[in-house]
KOLZA-511133 format. One record per residue (C-alpha): residue in one letter; residue number from 1; x, y, z. Coordinates in nm, 2 decimals, decimal comma. Each point is the difference from the previous one (the first is absolute). Layout:
! KOLZA-511133
(atom a; NUM; (X; Y; Z))
...
This chain:
! KOLZA-511133
(atom m; 1; (9,86; 11,54; 9,53))
(atom v; 2; (0,08; -0,27; 0,26))
(atom r; 3; (0,29; 0,21; 0,13))
(atom i; 4; (-0,20; 0,32; 0,02))
(atom r; 5; (-0,28; -0,18; 0,19))
(atom s; 6; (0,25; -0,15; 0,25))
(atom l; 7; (0,17; 0,33; 0,06))
(atom l; 8; (-0,31; 0,22; 0,02))
(atom p; 9; (-0,04; 0,01; 0,38))
(atom g; 10; (0,36; 0,12; 0,05))
(atom l; 11; (-0,02; 0,29; -0,25))
(atom a; 12; (-0,05; 0,36; 0,10))
(atom r; 13; (-0,36; 0,12; -0,02))
(atom a; 14; (0,05; 0,20; -0,32))
(atom e; 15; (0,18; -0,30; -0,16))
(atom q; 16; (-0,29; -0,22; 0,11))
(atom r; 17; (-0,23; 0,21; -0,21))
(atom v; 18; (0,22; -0,05; -0,30))
(atom a; 19; (0,01; -0,37; 0,06))
(atom k; 20; (-0,38; -0,02; 0,02))
(atom v; 21; (-0,03; 0,19; -0,34))
(atom v; 22; (0,24; -0,25; -0,15))
(atom l; 23; (-0,17; -0,31; 0,16))
(atom e; 24; (-0,35; 0,12; -0,11))
(atom d; 25; (0,09; 0,01; -0,37))
(atom p; 26; (0,36; -0,09; -0,09))
(atom a; 27; (-0,07; -0,01; -0,37))
(atom a; 28; (-0,12; 0,36; 0,01))
(atom v; 29; (0,30; 0,11; 0,20))
(atom a; 30; (0,23; -0,16; -0,26))
(atom r; 31; (-0,14; 0,24; -0,25))
(atom r; 32; (-0,02; 0,31; 0,21))
(atom s; 33; (0,26; 0,27; 0,06))
(atom i; 34; (0,16; 0,06; 0,34))
(atom t; 35; (-0,20; 0,32; 0,02))
(atom e; 36; (-0,33; -0,17; -0,05))
(atom v; 37; (0,08; -0,27; 0,26))
(atom a; 38; (0,11; 0,27; 0,25))
(atom l; 39; (-0,33; 0,18; -0,05))
(atom a; 40; (-0,20; -0,32; 0,04))
(atom a; 41; (0,17; -0,07; 0,33))
(atom n; 42; (-0,03; 0,36; 0,11))
(atom t; 43; (0,37; 0,03; 0,05))
(atom s; 44; (0,32; 0,13; -0,18))
(atom e; 45; (0,21; -0,15; -0,28))
(atom t; 46; (0,29; -0,02; 0,26))
(atom t; 47; (-0,21; -0,23; 0,22))
(atom v; 48; (-0,08; -0,22; -0,30))
(atom t; 49; (0,38; -0,03; -0,07))
(atom r; 50; (0,06; -0,08; 0,37))
(atom f; 51; (-0,27; -0,27; -0,02))
(atom c; 52; (0,17; -0,15; -0,30))
(atom k; 53; (0,33; -0,03; 0,19))
(atom a; 54; (-0,18; -0,13; 0,31))
(atom v; 55; (-0,14; -0,30; -0,20))
(atom g; 56; (0,33; -0,07; -0,16))
(atom v; 57; (-0,01; 0,16; -0,35))
(atom g; 58; (0,23; 0,27; -0,10))
(atom g; 59; (-0,26; 0,26; -0,11))
(atom y; 60; (-0,33; 0,06; -0,16))
(atom p; 61; (0,09; -0,12; -0,35))
(atom q; 62; (0,12; -0,33; 0,14))
(atom l; 63; (-0,32; -0,03; 0,20))
(atom r; 64; (-0,21; 0,05; -0,31))
(atom i; 65; (0,20; -0,28; -0,18))
(atom a; 66; (-0,04; -0,23; 0,29))
(atom l; 67; (-0,37; 0,06; 0,03))
(atom a; 68; (-0,05; -0,05; -0,37))
(atom a; 69; (0,18; -0,34; 0,02))
(atom d; 70; (-0,19; -0,10; 0,31))
(atom t; 71; (-0,33; 0,09; -0,16))
(atom a; 72; (0,08; -0,20; -0,31))
(atom r; 73; (0,08; -0,31; 0,20))
(atom t; 74; (-0,32; 0,01; 0,20))
(atom e; 75; (-0,24; 0,11; -0,28))
(atom a; 76; (-0,09; -0,35; -0,12))
(atom r; 77; (-0,05; -0,12; 0,36))
(atom t; 78; (-0,25; 0,28; 0,08))
(atom s; 79; (-0,18; -0,01; -0,33))
(atom r; 80; (-0,31; -0,15; 0,18))
(atom n; 81; (-0,01; 0,29; 0,25))
(atom l; 82; (0,13; -0,23; 0,28))
(atom g; 83; (0,26; 0,24; 0,13))
(atom g; 84; (-0,23; 0,24; 0,17))
(atom e; 85; (-0,15; 0,01; 0,35))
(atom i; 86; (-0,31; -0,20; 0,08))
(atom g; 87; (-0,30; 0,23; -0,01))
(atom p; 88; (-0,34; -0,04; 0,18))
(atom g; 89; (-0,16; -0,04; -0,34))
(atom d; 90; (0,22; -0,29; -0,13))
(atom d; 91; (-0,18; -0,32; -0,07))
(atom l; 92; (0,13; -0,33; 0,15))
(atom a; 93; (0,18; -0,10; -0,32))
(atom s; 94; (0,19; 0,33; 0,00))
(atom v; 95; (0,09; -0,05; 0,37))
(atom i; 96; (0,13; -0,35; -0,07))
(atom g; 97; (0,21; 0,13; -0,29))
(atom k; 98; (0,14; 0,30; 0,19))
(atom v; 99; (0,08; -0,21; 0,31))
(atom s; 100; (0,18; -0,27; -0,20))
(atom f; 101; (0,18; 0,25; -0,21))
(atom a; 102; (0,13; 0,19; 0,31))
(atom d; 103; (0,11; -0,32; 0,17))
(atom a; 104; (0,19; -0,12; -0,31))
(atom r; 105; (0,16; 0,34; -0,05))
(atom a; 106; (0,11; 0,01; 0,36))
(atom v; 107; (0,20; -0,32; -0,05))
(atom e; 108; (0,15; 0,11; -0,33))
(atom e; 109; (0,10; 0,34; 0,12))
(atom t; 110; (0,13; -0,13; 0,33))
(atom a; 111; (0,22; -0,25; -0,19))
(atom d; 112; (0,12; 0,27; -0,24))
(atom q; 113; (0,12; 0,24; 0,27))
(atom l; 114; (0,12; -0,24; 0,26))
(atom d; 115; (0,37; 0,07; 0,09))
(atom v; 116; (0,18; -0,33; -0,06))
(atom a; 117; (0,31; 0,10; 0,19))
(atom q; 118; (-0,21; 0,10; 0,30))
(atom l; 119; (-0,20; -0,32; -0,02))
(atom q; 120; (0,33; -0,20; -0,01))
(atom s; 121; (0,13; 0,17; 0,31))
(atom v; 122; (-0,32; -0,08; 0,19))
(atom i; 123; (0,02; -0,36; -0,12))
(atom d; 124; (0,35; -0,03; 0,13))
(atom l; 125; (-0,10; 0,14; 0,34))
(atom v; 126; (-0,30; -0,22; 0,04))
(atom a; 127; (0,18; -0,31; -0,12))
(atom e; 128; (0,26; 0,03; 0,27))
(atom a; 129; (-0,23; 0,15; 0,28))
(atom g; 130; (-0,03; -0,16; 0,34))
(atom r; 131; (-0,36; 0,12; 0,01))
(atom v; 132; (-0,23; 0,20; -0,22))
(atom d; 133; (-0,29; 0,21; 0,14))
(atom v; 134; (-0,26; 0,14; -0,24))
(atom y; 135; (-0,22; 0,29; 0,10))
(atom g; 136; (-0,33; 0,11; -0,16))
(atom v; 137; (-0,34; 0,13; 0,11))
(atom g; 138; (-0,33; 0,01; -0,18))
(atom a; 139; (0,02; -0,14; -0,35))
(atom s; 140; (0,38; -0,02; 0,02))
(atom a; 141; (-0,03; -0,24; 0,29))
(atom f; 142; (-0,12; -0,27; -0,25))
(atom v; 143; (0,31; 0,06; -0,21))
(atom a; 144; (0,23; -0,02; 0,31))
(atom a; 145; (-0,17; -0,33; 0,10))
(atom d; 146; (0,05; -0,14; -0,35))
(atom l; 147; (0,38; 0,07; 0,01))
(atom q; 148; (0,03; -0,15; 0,35))
(atom q; 149; (-0,19; -0,32; -0,12))
(atom k; 150; (0,22; -0,03; -0,31))
(atom l; 151; (0,33; 0,04; 0,20))
(atom h; 152; (-0,13; -0,24; 0,27))
(atom r; 153; (-0,07; -0,27; -0,26))
(atom i; 154; (0,37; 0,00; -0,11))
(atom g; 155; (0,13; -0,01; 0,36))
(atom r; 156; (0,09; 0,36; 0,05))
(atom v; 157; (-0,09; 0,14; 0,35))
(atom s; 158; (-0,26; 0,27; -0,07))
(atom f; 159; (-0,29; 0,17; 0,18))
(atom s; 160; (-0,26; 0,24; -0,12))
(atom w; 161; (-0,17; 0,26; 0,23))
(atom s; 162; (-0,28; 0,24; -0,04))
(atom d; 163; (-0,08; 0,11; 0,36))
(atom t; 164; (0,19; 0,32; 0,08))
(atom h; 165; (0,12; -0,11; 0,35))
(atom i; 166; (0,11; -0,34; -0,12))
(atom m; 167; (0,18; 0,16; -0,30))
(atom l; 168; (0,19; 0,23; 0,23))
(atom t; 169; (0,09; -0,26; 0,26))
(atom s; 170; (0,11; -0,23; -0,28))
(atom a; 171; (0,22; 0,27; -0,16))
(atom a; 172; (0,16; 0,07; 0,34))
(atom v; 173; (0,15; -0,35; 0,03))
(atom l; 174; (0,14; -0,01; -0,35))
(atom k; 175; (0,38; 0,02; -0,04))
(atom p; 176; (0,27; 0,03; -0,26))
(atom g; 177; (-0,04; -0,28; -0,25))
(atom d; 178; (-0,38; 0,02; 0,01))
(atom v; 179; (-0,22; 0,16; -0,26))
(atom a; 180; (-0,32; 0,21; 0,05))
(atom i; 181; (-0,23; 0,06; -0,30))
(atom g; 182; (-0,27; 0,26; 0,01))
(atom v; 183; (-0,29; -0,02; -0,26))
(atom s; 184; (-0,19; 0,32; -0,05))
(atom h; 185; (-0,16; 0,12; -0,33))
(atom t; 186; (0,00; 0,37; 0,10))
(atom g; 187; (0,33; -0,03; 0,20))
(atom a; 188; (-0,16; 0,22; 0,26))
(atom t; 189; (-0,16; -0,26; 0,24))
(atom t; 190; (0,12; 0,11; 0,34))
(atom d; 191; (0,00; -0,35; 0,15))
(atom t; 192; (0,21; -0,15; -0,27))
(atom v; 193; (0,24; 0,29; -0,02))
(atom e; 194; (0,05; 0,00; 0,38))
(atom a; 195; (0,06; -0,37; 0,01))
(atom l; 196; (0,27; 0,03; -0,27))
(atom r; 197; (0,16; 0,29; 0,19))
(atom v; 198; (0,03; -0,21; 0,32))
(atom a; 199; (0,13; -0,30; -0,19))
(atom r; 200; (0,27; 0,22; -0,16))
(atom e; 201; (0,10; 0,15; 0,33))
(atom h; 202; (0,06; -0,36; 0,13))
(atom g; 203; (0,23; -0,08; -0,29))
(atom a; 204; (-0,23; -0,19; -0,24))
(atom a; 205; (0,02; 0,07; -0,37))
(atom t; 206; (-0,33; 0,17; -0,11))
(atom v; 207; (-0,19; -0,03; -0,33))
(atom a; 208; (-0,30; 0,19; -0,12))
(atom v; 209; (-0,25; -0,12; -0,26))
(atom t; 210; (-0,20; 0,31; -0,11))
(atom n; 211; (-0,15; 0,18; -0,29))
(atom f; 212; (0,17; 0,33; 0,07))
(atom p; 213; (0,38; 0,02; 0,01))
(atom r; 214; (0,00; 0,33; 0,19))
(atom s; 215; (-0,25; -0,09; 0,27))
(atom p; 216; (0,08; 0,00; 0,37))
(atom i; 217; (0,07; -0,38; 0,02))
(atom t; 218; (0,29; 0,04; -0,23))
(atom e; 219; (0,18; 0,22; 0,26))
(atom v; 220; (0,03; -0,30; 0,24))
(atom a; 221; (0,07; -0,26; -0,27))
(atom d; 222; (0,35; -0,11; -0,11))
(atom h; 223; (-0,16; -0,14; -0,32))
(atom v; 224; (-0,31; 0,10; -0,19))
(atom l; 225; (-0,20; -0,22; -0,24))
(atom t; 226; (-0,27; 0,20; -0,19))
(atom t; 227; (-0,33; -0,11; -0,15))
(atom a; 228; (-0,20; 0,18; -0,27))
(atom a; 229; (-0,37; -0,01; 0,07))
(atom r; 230; (-0,27; 0,27; -0,03))
(atom e; 231; (-0,26; 0,05; 0,27))
(atom t; 232; (-0,31; 0,21; -0,09))
(atom t; 233; (-0,31; 0,12; 0,19))
(atom f; 234; (-0,18; -0,33; -0,05))
(atom r; 235; (0,31; -0,22; 0,04))
(atom s; 236; (0,18; 0,12; 0,32))
(atom g; 237; (0,17; -0,31; 0,14))
(atom a; 238; (-0,08; -0,18; -0,32))
(atom t; 239; (0,11; -0,33; -0,13))
(atom a; 240; (0,24; 0,17; -0,24))
(atom s; 241; (0,23; 0,13; 0,27))
(atom r; 242; (0,00; -0,34; 0,18))
(atom i; 243; (0,07; -0,18; -0,33))
(atom a; 244; (0,29; 0,24; -0,07))
(atom q; 245; (0,14; -0,07; 0,35))
(atom l; 246; (-0,05; -0,38; -0,04))
(atom t; 247; (0,20; 0,02; -0,33))
(atom v; 248; (0,30; 0,15; 0,18))
(atom i; 249; (-0,04; -0,25; 0,29))
(atom d; 250; (-0,01; -0,29; -0,24))
(atom c; 251; (0,32; 0,11; -0,18))
(atom l; 252; (0,17; 0,04; 0,34))
(atom f; 253; (-0,12; -0,34; 0,12))
(atom i; 254; (0,12; -0,18; -0,32))
(atom g; 255; (0,33; 0,17; 0,02))
(atom v; 256; (0,05; -0,12; 0,36))
(atom a; 257; (-0,11; -0,35; -0,09))
(atom q; 258; (0,25; -0,01; -0,28))
(atom r; 259; (0,29; 0,08; 0,24))
(atom h; 260; (-0,09; -0,31; 0,20))
(atom m; 261; (-0,13; -0,21; -0,29))
(atom e; 262; (0,04; -0,35; 0,13))
(atom a; 263; (-0,12; 0,08; 0,35))
(atom s; 264; (-0,29; 0,21; -0,14))
(atom v; 265; (-0,13; -0,28; -0,23))
(atom s; 266; (0,03; -0,25; 0,28))
(atom a; 267; (-0,19; 0,22; 0,24))
(atom l; 268; (-0,27; 0,07; -0,26))
(atom d; 269; (-0,04; -0,37; -0,06))
(atom a; 270; (-0,02; -0,07; 0,37))
(atom t; 271; (-0,26; 0,27; 0,07))
(atom r; 272; (-0,21; -0,11; -0,30))
(atom d; 273; (0,00; -0,36; 0,12))
(atom a; 274; (-0,09; 0,11; 0,36))
(atom v; 275; (-0,33; 0,16; -0,12))
(atom g; 276; (-0,07; -0,25; -0,28))
(atom s; 277; (-0,23; -0,22; 0,21))
(atom h; 278; (-0,22; 0,30; 0,07))
(atom r; 279; (-0,10; 0,03; -0,36))
(atom l; 280; (-0,32; -0,17; -0,11))
(atom g; 281; (0,07; -0,31; -0,21))
(atom v; 282; (0,36; -0,04; 0,12))
(atom r; 283; (0,12; -0,28; 0,23))
(atom p; 284; (0,23; 0,06; 0,30))
(atom d; 285; (0,30; -0,12; -0,21))
(atom g; 286; (-0,07; 0,28; -0,25))
(atom r; 287; (-0,14; -0,23; -0,27))
(atom r; 288; (-0,35; 0,07; -0,15))
(atom r; 289; (-0,28; -0,22; 0,13))
(atom p; 290; (-0,17; -0,20; -0,27))
(atom r; 291; (-0,34; 0,13; -0,11))
(atom e; 292; (-0,29; -0,19; 0,16))
(atom t; 293; (-0,27; -0,14; -0,22))
(atom g; 294; (-0,35; -0,10; 0,08))
(atom k; 295; (-0,19; 0,10; 0,32))
């Protein structure tokens, strides 16, 4: 299901209709014949077979088996009807349950499908980079800033940009040995795609963090790290997509920190001490002030 959702925008129109039938009720499709699914999608059996191959299963029988297994794994999690969209008639308790369920699932599904080899390659690049520029606009800008702040804390030269002109001018001065990372849930944000393209033209290694592995941003990325988050009518730009991105970012950061373990720990300690005096109840030397008694 995660794979089908991620590949949906890149499928042919008739195949998208098949995908929507599958996504709407995977348990039912697992019990239907190929003819029934073709009729439901207003297409042919040949198109259903092409869809199966496009999403990485050999044919319709294999799709049914995969859907049955996927449904069995998620049945217990959705037993409280938390897996659906938020409707206008949902009470607040239902909204809380659905939001927290979606956020938790985004993390779990992102971790399950994250390509370890791709992540390791990106860690190797960032760990040795002379400079790392991170691009993102809108909600993705917060994720870009988070990565920049993390890398900066362990002494890696890093910048995050969300203004289109600054992104492009920044990308234009990158060079071989530098890394440019573009964060875009849809993978179709023009500003971020263009910044990665310019960075690549000037010799920098490029990385995309996106929910859709066949989106435009992947065409200008040397490496692609994918998330697995669902956005619905009520949750466009939702926390789930950012949490999924932050999960990938956190794994990347920790991998880079491990490569320079001693220096990273030293830098983290130094930055923690530097801001320690700005916390209430903490003295300039980092020790906690004794609690005052009386007036």
